Backbone as ProteinMPNN parsed JSONL, in Angstrom:
{"seq_chain_A": "MTASRERAAACSCGQLKLRLAGDPQLVSSGALFGSTSFWRKSQVVAIEGERRSWRRVADSGTGLVHQFCPTCGSTVYWESEATPEMVSVAVGTFADPKFPAPVRTVWTESKHGWLAFPANIPHHPKNPK", "coords_chain_A": {"N_chain_A": [[1.443, -4.745, 7.265], [-0.579, -6.95, 5.483], [-0.478, -9.246, 2.688], [-3.042, -9.707, 1.873], [-4.544, -7.444, 2.133], [-6.445, -4.932, 0.523], [-6.041, -2.164, -1.693], [-7.452, 0.863, -2.827], [-7.759, 2.785, -5.747], [-8.749, 5.778, -7.404], [-10.225, 7.933, -9.883], [-10.602, 11.546, -10.098], [-13.379, 12.133, -10.056], [-14.416, 9.752, -9.208], [-15.481, 7.81, -10.848], [-13.883, 5.989, -12.352], [-12.257, 3.247, -11.127], [-9.74, 1.384, -9.432], [-8.756, -1.591, -7.969], [-6.342, -3.029, -5.875], [-4.241, -5.662, -4.705], [-2.462, -6.071, -1.675], [0.78, -4.574, -1.232], [2.522, -1.965, -3.036], [5.154, -2.734, -5.407], [7.151, -0.921, -5.716], [7.65, 2.538, -5.004], [7.941, 5.591, -6.517], [9.2, 8.881, -7.195], [9.096, 11.555, -9.483], [8.109, 13.532, -11.295], [7.058, 16.935, -10.787], [5.616, 16.948, -7.794], [4.428, 14.547, -8.422], [3.957, 11.189, -8.0], [4.626, 7.731, -8.462], [3.298, 4.469, -8.19], [4.263, 1.095, -8.421], [3.027, -1.958, -9.554], [2.586, -5.522, -9.684], [0.87, -7.031, -12.379], [-0.646, -9.155, -11.582], [-1.534, -8.373, -9.12], [-3.687, -6.746, -9.513], [-6.961, -6.503, -8.672], [-9.498, -5.642, -9.491], [-10.923, -3.623, -12.107], [-12.935, -0.961, -12.448], [-15.496, 0.848, -14.059], [-15.771, 3.268, -16.747], [-13.213, 3.846, -19.157], [-10.638, 5.53, -21.026], [-7.981, 5.309, -23.418], [-4.644, 6.49, -23.913], [-1.749, 6.803, -25.764], [1.707, 7.404, -25.402], [5.151, 8.322, -25.956], [7.681, 7.95, -23.678], [10.339, 9.905, -22.068], [12.376, 8.1, -21.889], [12.145, 6.65, -24.156], [10.413, 4.574, -24.228], [7.225, 3.166, -24.915], [4.185, 4.227, -23.466], [0.986, 3.443, -22.22], [-1.647, 5.189, -21.218], [-4.397, 5.098, -18.958], [-7.371, 6.69, -18.576], [-10.029, 8.608, -17.018], [-12.974, 9.265, -18.806], [-14.77, 11.171, -18.008], [-13.785, 13.022, -15.983], [-11.154, 13.284, -16.728], [-8.9, 12.443, -15.349], [-5.865, 10.662, -15.095], [-5.507, 7.384, -14.067], [-4.074, 4.973, -14.102], [-1.297, 3.349, -15.835], [0.433, 1.55, -18.413], [3.593, 0.228, -19.22], [5.332, -0.443, -22.184], [7.778, -1.613, -21.923], [7.757, -3.086, -19.599], [5.7, -5.329, -19.445], [4.508, -6.931, -17.521], [3.828, -5.387, -15.414], [1.91, -2.754, -13.781], [1.444, 0.705, -13.55], [0.472, 3.007, -11.098], [-0.903, 6.108, -10.311], [0.117, 7.723, -7.41], [-1.358, 9.732, -6.212], [-3.982, 8.983, -6.68], [-4.808, 7.357, -4.695], [-6.659, 7.528, -1.803], [-5.325, 7.598, 0.785], [-3.705, 8.326, 3.553], [-1.636, 6.935, 4.707], [-0.209, 5.734, 2.744], [2.631, 4.152, 1.249], [5.711, 5.98, 1.198], [7.726, 7.536, -1.417], [10.675, 5.759, -2.462], [12.752, 6.484, -3.975], [13.947, 8.914, -6.363], [13.4, 9.9, -9.748], [14.498, 11.036, -13.013], [15.52, 13.509, -12.217], [17.075, 15.421, -13.424], [15.517, 17.18, -14.817], [13.97, 18.5, -12.972], [12.313, 21.178, -11.166], [14.34, 23.807, -9.968], [13.854, 24.826, -7.417], [12.69, 22.834, -5.973], [13.141, 20.539, -3.433], [14.115, 17.272, -2.771], [13.784, 14.59, -0.336], [16.798, 13.936, 1.437], [17.511, 11.403, 2.19], [16.888, 9.416, 0.347], [17.645, 7.662, -2.73], [18.648, 9.567, -5.622], [18.076, 9.986, -9.037], [19.318, 11.16, -12.066], [18.229, 10.347, -14.474], [16.059, 7.652, -15.49], [16.745, 4.852, -13.545], [18.238, 1.797, -14.611]], "CA_chain_A": [[0.383, -4.892, 6.293], [-0.545, -8.277, 4.887], [-0.704, -9.281, 1.243], [-4.467, -9.831, 1.589], [-5.155, -6.117, 2.18], [-6.672, -4.292, -0.774], [-5.948, -0.715, -1.777], [-8.33, 1.372, -3.886], [-7.377, 4.012, -6.438], [-9.885, 6.29, -8.166], [-10.065, 9.23, -10.545], [-11.117, 12.673, -9.316], [-14.837, 12.069, -9.886], [-14.769, 8.46, -8.623], [-16.102, 6.925, -11.843], [-12.924, 4.943, -12.711], [-11.637, 2.73, -9.904], [-8.81, 0.264, -9.554], [-8.474, -2.213, -6.678], [-5.09, -3.772, -5.932], [-3.97, -6.474, -3.523], [-1.16, -5.958, -1.04], [1.562, -3.343, -1.286], [3.229, -1.778, -4.308], [6.509, -3.259, -5.51], [8.049, 0.229, -5.663], [7.036, 3.859, -5.106], [8.978, 6.478, -7.049], [8.772, 10.239, -7.489], [9.906, 12.113, -10.553], [7.522, 14.781, -11.75], [6.757, 17.854, -9.712], [4.515, 16.468, -6.963], [3.843, 13.361, -9.029], [4.618, 9.953, -7.584], [4.102, 6.538, -9.119], [3.453, 3.178, -7.523], [4.393, 0.024, -9.416], [2.37, -3.182, -9.089], [2.495, -6.646, -10.617], [-0.495, -7.128, -12.914], [-1.355, -10.167, -10.792], [-2.083, -7.709, -7.936], [-4.914, -6.037, -9.88], [-8.143, -7.275, -8.285], [-10.62, -5.225, -10.333], [-10.964, -2.307, -12.738], [-14.355, -0.645, -12.56], [-15.808, 2.136, -14.668], [-15.377, 3.532, -18.132], [-11.897, 4.454, -19.3], [-10.101, 5.777, -22.362], [-6.537, 5.097, -23.479], [-3.813, 7.439, -24.65], [-0.381, 6.297, -25.842], [2.766, 8.378, -25.639], [6.503, 7.804, -25.79], [8.337, 8.603, -22.543], [11.702, 10.394, -22.308], [13.242, 6.929, -21.986], [11.923, 6.012, -25.451], [9.452, 3.491, -24.031], [5.814, 3.482, -25.101], [3.317, 4.135, -22.299], [-0.435, 3.54, -22.529], [-2.326, 5.75, -20.056], [-5.829, 4.834, -18.834], [-7.916, 7.848, -17.883], [-11.476, 8.729, -16.915], [-13.491, 10.162, -19.837], [-15.61, 12.2, -17.392], [-13.001, 14.084, -15.331], [-9.855, 13.38, -17.385], [-7.797, 11.994, -14.491], [-5.171, 9.407, -15.374], [-5.458, 6.551, -12.865], [-2.975, 4.018, -14.225], [-0.721, 3.212, -17.165], [1.269, 0.383, -18.635], [4.794, 0.477, -20.016], [5.623, -1.533, -23.111], [9.04, -2.225, -21.498], [7.495, -3.994, -18.473], [4.306, -5.722, -19.637], [3.98, -7.644, -16.359], [3.58, -4.403, -14.364], [1.008, -1.634, -13.998], [1.83, 1.874, -12.763], [-0.711, 3.709, -10.604], [-0.582, 7.407, -9.723], [-0.047, 7.684, -5.954], [-2.42, 10.668, -5.864], [-5.316, 8.392, -6.834], [-5.119, 6.619, -3.464], [-7.053, 8.393, -0.685], [-4.758, 6.839, 1.903], [-2.584, 9.102, 4.087], [-0.577, 6.025, 5.143], [0.377, 5.083, 1.572], [4.099, 4.2, 1.337], [6.419, 7.117, 0.607], [8.701, 7.161, -2.439], [11.978, 5.271, -1.992], [13.745, 7.016, -4.903], [13.471, 9.897, -7.33], [13.911, 9.66, -11.101], [14.444, 12.155, -13.941], [15.758, 14.738, -11.466], [17.762, 16.414, -14.259], [14.549, 18.15, -15.339], [13.111, 19.019, -11.902], [12.418, 22.602, -10.866], [15.446, 24.043, -9.066], [13.415, 25.174, -6.069], [12.123, 21.653, -5.316], [14.128, 19.689, -2.757], [13.654, 15.941, -2.376], [14.445, 14.129, 0.887], [18.201, 13.539, 1.229], [17.734, 10.013, 2.591], [16.525, 8.458, -0.699], [18.475, 7.83, -3.927], [18.189, 10.478, -6.678], [18.603, 9.559, -10.329], [19.074, 12.17, -13.108], [17.362, 9.682, -15.443], [15.46, 6.456, -14.915], [17.759, 3.796, -13.383], [17.915, 0.529, -15.301]], "C_chain_A": [[0.508, -6.265, 5.64], [-0.869, -8.199, 3.407], [-2.186, -9.354, 0.907], [-5.193, -8.483, 1.625], [-5.33, -5.578, 0.768], [-6.535, -2.793, -0.639], [-6.81, -0.285, -2.963], [-7.786, 2.689, -4.43], [-8.588, 4.466, -7.244], [-9.531, 7.629, -8.798], [-10.696, 10.318, -9.675], [-12.615, 12.603, -9.08], [-15.31, 10.736, -9.322], [-15.372, 7.461, -9.588], [-15.193, 5.758, -12.216], [-12.167, 4.531, -11.453], [-10.772, 1.526, -10.218], [-8.599, -0.272, -8.152], [-7.272, -3.119, -6.842], [-4.872, -4.507, -4.615], [-2.573, -6.199, -2.994], [-0.54, -4.589, -1.16], [2.23, -3.202, -2.638], [4.626, -2.371, -4.243], [7.531, -2.147, -5.328], [7.208, 1.499, -5.713], [8.161, 4.822, -5.459], [8.391, 7.848, -7.313], [9.67, 10.794, -8.59], [9.389, 13.438, -11.041], [7.242, 15.664, -10.538], [5.476, 17.403, -9.006], [3.761, 15.308, -7.607], [4.635, 12.144, -8.616], [3.884, 8.769, -8.19], [4.313, 5.324, -8.238], [3.426, 2.104, -8.606], [3.885, -1.277, -8.804], [2.514, -4.276, -10.134], [1.061, -6.709, -11.124], [-1.311, -8.165, -12.15], [-1.956, -9.572, -9.514], [-3.363, -6.926, -8.242], [-6.102, -6.944, -9.592], [-9.308, -6.938, -9.204], [-10.357, -3.843, -10.92], [-12.429, -2.035, -13.011], [-14.534, 0.731, -13.183], [-15.28, 2.248, -16.082], [-14.012, 4.193, -18.161], [-11.565, 4.633, -20.774], [-8.602, 5.6, -22.284], [-5.875, 6.193, -24.29], [-2.386, 6.927, -24.6], [0.582, 7.442, -26.112], [4.105, 7.681, -25.482], [7.177, 8.628, -24.699], [9.725, 9.096, -22.938], [12.684, 9.246, -22.475], [13.15, 6.253, -23.352], [10.909, 4.884, -25.399], [8.031, 3.985, -24.268], [5.035, 3.262, -23.815], [1.876, 4.278, -22.754], [-1.151, 3.947, -21.241], [-3.811, 5.431, -20.114], [-6.42, 5.965, -18.002], [-9.437, 7.842, -17.918], [-11.985, 9.683, -17.988], [-14.366, 11.278, -19.269], [-14.771, 13.344, -16.831], [-11.603, 14.25, -15.928], [-8.673, 12.899, -16.575], [-7.196, 10.69, -14.993], [-5.07, 8.64, -14.065], [-4.271, 5.599, -12.935], [-2.475, 3.982, -15.657], [0.154, 1.974, -17.204], [2.429, 0.77, -19.537], [5.029, -0.719, -20.924], [6.916, -2.248, -22.732], [8.84, -3.23, -20.362], [6.031, -4.45, -18.525], [3.684, -6.468, -18.451], [3.595, -6.702, -15.219], [2.511, -3.396, -14.784], [1.457, -0.515, -13.056], [0.571, 2.628, -12.378], [-0.257, 5.014, -9.961], [-0.873, 7.373, -8.227], [-1.177, 8.614, -5.52], [-3.829, 10.121, -6.028], [-5.732, 7.56, -5.622], [-5.473, 7.622, -2.366], [-6.621, 7.704, 0.602], [-3.547, 7.6, 2.444], [-1.425, 8.235, 4.577], [0.074, 5.286, 3.975], [1.9, 5.197, 1.659], [4.696, 5.399, 0.597], [7.352, 6.639, -0.497], [10.03, 6.731, -1.809], [13.103, 5.724, -2.918], [13.103, 8.139, -5.708], [14.103, 9.563, -8.68], [13.719, 10.913, -11.939], [14.646, 13.489, -13.224], [16.488, 15.801, -12.283], [16.805, 17.465, -14.801], [13.633, 18.716, -14.252], [13.283, 20.532, -11.76], [13.494, 22.788, -9.801], [15.048, 24.324, -7.632], [12.822, 23.988, -5.315], [13.239, 20.806, -4.724], [13.483, 18.363, -2.375], [14.357, 15.534, -1.087], [15.846, 13.597, 0.586], [18.425, 12.054, 1.482], [17.283, 8.975, 1.558], [17.395, 8.705, -1.923], [17.82, 8.757, -4.959], [18.873, 10.084, -7.979], [18.284, 10.633, -11.381], [18.173, 11.643, -14.215], [16.741, 8.484, -14.752], [16.52, 5.381, -14.76], [17.303, 2.511, -14.077], [17.83, -0.605, -14.314]], "O_chain_A": [[1.611, -6.683, 5.286], [-1.453, -7.225, 2.931], [-2.563, -9.088, -0.234], [-6.341, -8.394, 1.191], [-4.457, -5.752, -0.082], [-6.869, -2.217, 0.396], [-6.888, -0.985, -3.973], [-7.405, 3.583, -3.674], [-9.368, 3.638, -7.714], [-8.662, 8.356, -8.318], [-11.262, 10.02, -8.623], [-13.082, 12.979, -8.005], [-16.486, 10.596, -8.988], [-15.742, 6.361, -9.178], [-15.679, 4.64, -12.382], [-11.523, 5.352, -10.801], [-11.041, 0.759, -11.143], [-8.296, 0.492, -7.235], [-7.176, -3.879, -7.806], [-5.269, -4.032, -3.55], [-1.616, -6.105, -3.762], [-1.235, -3.573, -1.187], [2.481, -4.198, -3.317], [5.212, -2.497, -3.168], [8.639, -2.386, -4.849], [6.176, 1.539, -6.382], [9.194, 4.865, -4.792], [7.206, 7.965, -7.625], [10.871, 10.525, -8.614], [10.163, 14.385, -11.188], [7.196, 15.186, -9.404], [4.387, 17.476, -9.574], [2.572, 15.122, -7.35], [5.842, 12.068, -8.849], [2.672, 8.811, -8.4], [5.364, 5.163, -7.618], [2.67, 2.192, -9.573], [4.259, -1.648, -7.692], [2.559, -3.994, -11.331], [0.128, -6.462, -10.36], [-2.536, -8.063, -12.082], [-2.805, -10.206, -8.887], [-4.05, -6.489, -7.319], [-6.238, -8.015, -10.184], [-10.029, -7.831, -9.649], [-9.672, -3.011, -10.324], [-13.087, -2.792, -13.724], [-13.8, 1.667, -12.863], [-14.468, 1.446, -16.543], [-13.689, 5.005, -17.294], [-12.135, 3.976, -21.645], [-8.012, 5.725, -21.212], [-6.459, 6.748, -25.221], [-1.863, 6.645, -23.521], [0.319, 8.324, -26.929], [4.181, 6.58, -24.938], [7.237, 9.855, -24.785], [10.231, 8.753, -24.006], [13.714, 9.4, -23.132], [13.966, 5.391, -23.679], [10.582, 4.299, -26.432], [7.678, 5.094, -23.866], [5.198, 2.239, -23.15], [1.569, 5.135, -23.582], [-1.252, 3.162, -20.299], [-4.422, 5.484, -21.182], [-6.018, 6.176, -16.857], [-10.052, 7.162, -18.739], [-11.488, 10.805, -18.087], [-14.674, 12.236, -19.978], [-15.01, 14.506, -17.158], [-10.936, 15.25, -15.664], [-7.543, 12.938, -17.061], [-7.914, 9.733, -15.282], [-4.601, 9.18, -13.063], [-3.544, 5.431, -11.956], [-3.115, 4.499, -16.572], [0.554, 1.431, -16.174], [2.27, 1.535, -20.489], [4.937, -1.867, -20.49], [7.139, -3.376, -23.171], [9.662, -4.128, -20.18], [5.215, -3.995, -17.724], [2.464, -6.62, -18.388], [3.097, -7.146, -14.184], [2.242, -3.208, -15.97], [1.808, -0.767, -11.903], [-0.299, 2.867, -13.216], [0.673, 5.02, -9.154], [-1.983, 7.032, -7.817], [-1.883, 8.316, -4.556], [-4.783, 10.739, -5.556], [-6.876, 7.112, -5.535], [-4.657, 8.482, -2.037], [-7.453, 7.281, 1.404], [-2.468, 7.53, 1.855], [-0.339, 8.753, 4.836], [0.819, 4.328, 4.181], [2.414, 6.227, 2.096], [4.241, 5.773, -0.483], [7.733, 5.469, -0.52], [10.452, 7.257, -0.779], [14.267, 5.398, -2.69], [11.882, 8.293, -5.729], [15.203, 9.012, -8.743], [12.88, 11.756, -11.621], [14.019, 14.487, -13.579], [16.522, 16.965, -11.883], [17.244, 18.541, -15.207], [12.624, 19.346, -14.568], [14.292, 21.09, -12.191], [13.558, 22.02, -8.841], [15.835, 24.081, -6.717], [12.483, 24.117, -4.138], [14.167, 20.405, -5.426], [12.433, 18.335, -1.733], [15.417, 16.074, -0.77], [16.051, 12.892, -0.402], [19.428, 11.498, 1.034], [17.291, 7.779, 1.849], [17.842, 9.83, -2.144], [16.604, 8.736, -5.146], [20.086, 9.874, -8.021], [17.119, 10.981, -11.573], [17.431, 12.41, -14.828], [16.89, 8.325, -13.541], [17.153, 5.016, -15.751], [16.112, 2.198, -14.11], [17.57, -1.744, -14.703]]}, "name": "protein", "num_of_chains": 1, "seq": "MTASRERAAACSCGQLKLRLAGDPQLVSSGALFGSTSFWRKSQVVAIEGERRSWRRVADSGTGLVHQFCPTCGSTVYWESEATPEMVSVAVGTFADPKFPAPVRTVWTESKHGWLAFPANIPHHPKNPK"}
């Protein structure tokens, strides 16, 4: 895949869209069936559609500002106050069966006991620094 390829993310109803250039810097899984892709803000090509913001403090103590669709409520992306040069995009917002798989898991100390992650990737009880 070349850096000139664009990837598109969208909310459930398709109203809020995000276009990104190239490949994510990292793909991580932590929540039950929730995976995150991390991108440099310079990779954001366009943000289209109406969005609303919601701020929360993560388990790490870092402030996160989530951007979601006011029509369907889907969170498409968020920004961490700890890494202002990055944007996090929910992997589930990409309709791309070839999207890169997670290369690590985080916050596994709170996962459901019946969920098994692949053994060939690193597992972190908390978020690695």
